C-alpha positions, 0 to 999 in steps of 0.5 A, a space after each residue: 550558475 551549475 546546481 546539483 542535488 544529489 539524492 541518496 537512493 536504493 534500487 526501487 527509488 523513484 527519483 523525477 526526471 530532473 537536470 538539477 537532481 542526481 540519484 546516487 547509490 550510497 554504498 555500492 562498493 558493498 552493495 550485492 546488485 549494481 544498480 543502473 541509470 544512477 551515479 555510485 559513490 565508489 568511484 575515485 576518492 570515496 568511503 563508499 565501503 563505510 556505508 554501514 556507519 556513514 550512512 549517506 555521508 558515503 555520498 557526500 564524502 564522494 561528491 565533496 572529492 570528486 565533484 569539482 563543477 558545481 557552483 551549489 551542492 545539495 543533498 536530499 533522499 529518495 523520500 525527503 525533497 525541498 518544498 520549493 513553492 514558497 507557500 506551507 503544505 500543511 506539515 505534520 507536527 514532526 515537520 514533514 509533508 506526508 505523501 502515501 504516493 510516489 513522486 509525480 508530476 502533480 506532486 513535483 508542481 505542488 512542490 515547485 519543483 520546476 528547475 527555473 524555480 528551484 534555480 531562483 530560489 537557490 541562487 539568492 541564498 548561501 544555504 538552503 536547509 529544512 526547517 528544524 525539527 522542535 524537540 518536545 517533552 522538555 528536553 533539548 538535543 543533547 538529551 534526546 540524543 542520549 535518551 533515544 533508543 539504540 543511541 549511546 551517550 559516549 558517542 555523541 560525547 566523544 564527537 563533541 569532546 573531538 569537536 572542541 580540541 580541533 576547533 574551539 571556536 565552535 565549542 560556545 556555538 556547540 555547548 549552545 546548540 545542544 541545549 537548544 530545542 531546534 534541530 537541523 537534521 537529515 543531512 538535507 542541505 543546499 549550499 555554495 561550493 566553497 561553503 560546502 567544502 569547508 563544512 565537509 573539511 570540517 565534519 569528516 576531521 571530527 568523524 573520522 578522529 571520533 571513530 577511532 576513539 569509539 568502541 563499537 563492541 557489541 553495537 547492533 546494525 542500527 549502533 553502527 550507523 552512529 556516524 551518520 547520527 553524529 551528523 545530523 547533530 554536528 550540522 546543526 553546530 557548523 550550521 547555526 556558528 556560521 550562519 551568524 559569523 559569516 552573516 550568511 543567507 539562508 531560508 528554511 525550506 519545508 521538507 516531504 515524506 513519501 511512504 511509497 517511493 516506487 517508480 511508477 509503472 507504464 506501458 508494460 511489455 509483454 512477450 510474444 504469444 505470453 499468456 497475460 493475466 492480471 490479478 488485484 490484491 491486497 497483503 491480507 488477501 496474499 495467502 488465498 492468492 498463493 492457492 489460486 496462482 498455485 492452481 494456475 500453475 498446475 493445470 497449465 499445459 501449453 509450452 509457452 510463457 504465462 506473465 502474471 502481473 499482481 495489481 497492489 498498493 501495499 504487499 510486503 516485500 516478504 509476501 512478494 518474495 513467497 509468491 515469487 518462490 510460489 512459481 520458480 519451479 516452472 520457467 514458463 511463469 513469471 510474476 510481477 507486483 505493480 504498485 498502483 498507488 500513483 493511479 489510486 491518488 486523490 481517487 475516492 472509490 465507493 465500496 460495500 458489502 464484502 467487497 474491497 477497492 481492489 475490484 477497481 485496479 482492474 480500470 488501470 489495465 488500460 493504461 498500463 499495458 499500451 502494446 498488449 492486444 489482450 489481458 486476461 483478469 482474474 478475481 483473487 478468490 478463485 480456483 483454476 482447474 484447467 489452463 488459462 491459456 485456453 480461455 486466453 486464446 477466445 477469439 475476440 474480434 471486434 468485441 470489448 471482452 468476453 464475459 460470462 453471464 451474471 446468473 446470479 443477477 440474473 435470477 435476482 433481478 426477477 425478485 427485486 423490481 427496484 434493482 430490476 430497474 437500477 440495471 435496467 435505467 441506470 447500468 443501461 443493458 438491455 436485458 437482465 440476461 446480457 449483464 456480465 460477471 467481471 470475475 472473468 474478463 478477457 480484455 481486447 485492449 485496442 477496442 477497449 481504449 477506442 471506447 474509454 480509457 481508465 481515466 474515463 472509467 475512474 471518472 464515471 465511477 465518481 458520478 455515483 454510488 454504483 451499487 455493483 461498484 466496477 462490475 456496473 461501470 464496464 458493463 454501463 460501457 462496454 455493453 452489447 459487443 461481449 462475447 459470453 463465455 460458458 458458466 464453467 469458466 466462471 462458476 459461482 459458488 453456493 453461498 448458503 444462509 438458512 434455508 436460502 441459498 444462491 441456487 434458489 436465486 438462480 432458479 429465477 434466472 431464463 431456464 438455458 442459462 440456469 441449465 448452463 451453471 448446473 452443468 458447469 457445476 459438475 466439472 468447473 473450469 474455474 471456480 468462483 468464491 463470490 459473495 461473503 462465504 469463503 472457504 477459508 472463513 467456512 471450510 466446509 462451504 460450497 466448492 471449498 474441496 478445491 480451495 483446500 487442494 491447492 493451499 495446502 501445497 503453499 507456505 501459506 497453509 499454516 496461517 491460512 488455517 490459523 485464521 479459519 480457526 480466529 475466525 470460528 473462534 470469533 464467529 462462536 464468541 460473538 453468536 454467544 454474545 448475542 445469546 446472552 444478550 437475548 437472556 439478559 433482555 428476556 431477564 429484564 423484561 420479566 424484571 420490568 412486568 414484576 415491577 410493574 404488577 407490585 407497582 400496581 398491586 401496592 397503588 390499590 393497597 393489595 400489596 399491603 394487605 397480603 403482607 399484613 393478612 401473611 404475618 398474622 398466619 405466621 403468628 399463630 404458628 
């Protein structure tokens, strides 16, 4: 038995390696780019050029006209697959099993997508369809269509009119199905080849005639998808009619919906002599990361490749394009956004304070760059004032990594005995001046992976709630064999709160380390806005001038200003609310005291005696 399940795809779609699945670029004839590694629906007899109107039906038409060898033909979608596991996987109220990570081997196993299992299931039935969507709100399939946004009543009426003219034997089934609430949608199915040919001939005969009769004047881009939308309703009519008429053996399988469909990235190949740099960022942080990238570009002095990789799970396509444009004027630089959602699957990373989950993404470097010797990792709350190639060229020998000592923590441990015991006994560093700050890290990948890979670091992260999270874990695993960088390569800003500040804490650090930090402040090569104060929230904070210098040169500058003003307004409102709360509390205390005094006086009769005396005095006047 030969089965082909065609998957409608776009460029970034990930289709697992499975002999039954065949990715197809739909609308190839009108696509700007022809994608490699998949089939194309504009070869042979086709209607690929009509993709804007017919959607994934251009793939179905192409398979109908050109696949002459399969025994079973099916259609899925790069987001939607069948659940072949034989058990319910708890679909949502719309009927989808929702996954927030791309389809991987673990999910494929959960869905029973082993080829042998799929073929055994398929061979048992004439047709496989997805579980129907149940139309709610006391309306039926017909009313649901005509009341939906960007759908037109005249279109479905025309399609039904054509159906009844050409295939009057379907008239009763059509009326019955359109009045029902069980909708077989999505143009997903797997069926015997002979049934597929009959269905396709029936479907396109109706659609091509309906296309001639419908006036599309003024239709929006979405409204022009009308033939694809109509076909979903027509399939339900054809399926329910023939299931009963031909006594077909059918089964309904749950369907998936993948919110993320990008192909998991692994084993990134880097150029020879490239300065390989990795950052971790989310969509909200992009405007601030842009200033950092601008500073890196403007301070690069060497004529060699600078490869920057941005680890993320949610940066929008629009923001990715803006960041690419930021670097496009300098041919030495390339930027790639790497979606690491696949690595985060089912991981519950502990975060607290002002730190986000992206801080753990640096672990994934160990898996992503299998054939690269060194990778420079930088936090995104930084501004670079020197050529990062100079830092990248630091000799590591057989050491695990290069990093600057954490002078801030070194001073804090002198002031907090409990924290000092934690670093000594749990993290395991021999002394406070051996603990490194993880905002700037130069990885010796072969040495680090020989000690622990990414999965091992993730496993350690789940064993307890590490106070400084991934930074503690890296210090715990890779201690002793460290090349310590000068403080100028990770110069921490001086946060201020009232009379307290970071420098007050740093004064408690070993004298040599404190002096090194003070010298680094005079000409910091990398400014690190570590802590709760950031220049985009507090415009005049320490070292803020470096950030604003580069932020002004990005197309995010106005957005940064707008956010800053909003933050300041919210802070002012919060401050005023706190002041009002204090005043209300004072008034309540005063009122309570007065009530208590009156109550006491009334209890002793003094209050009433005073009132009588007061009235007697009034009568005299």
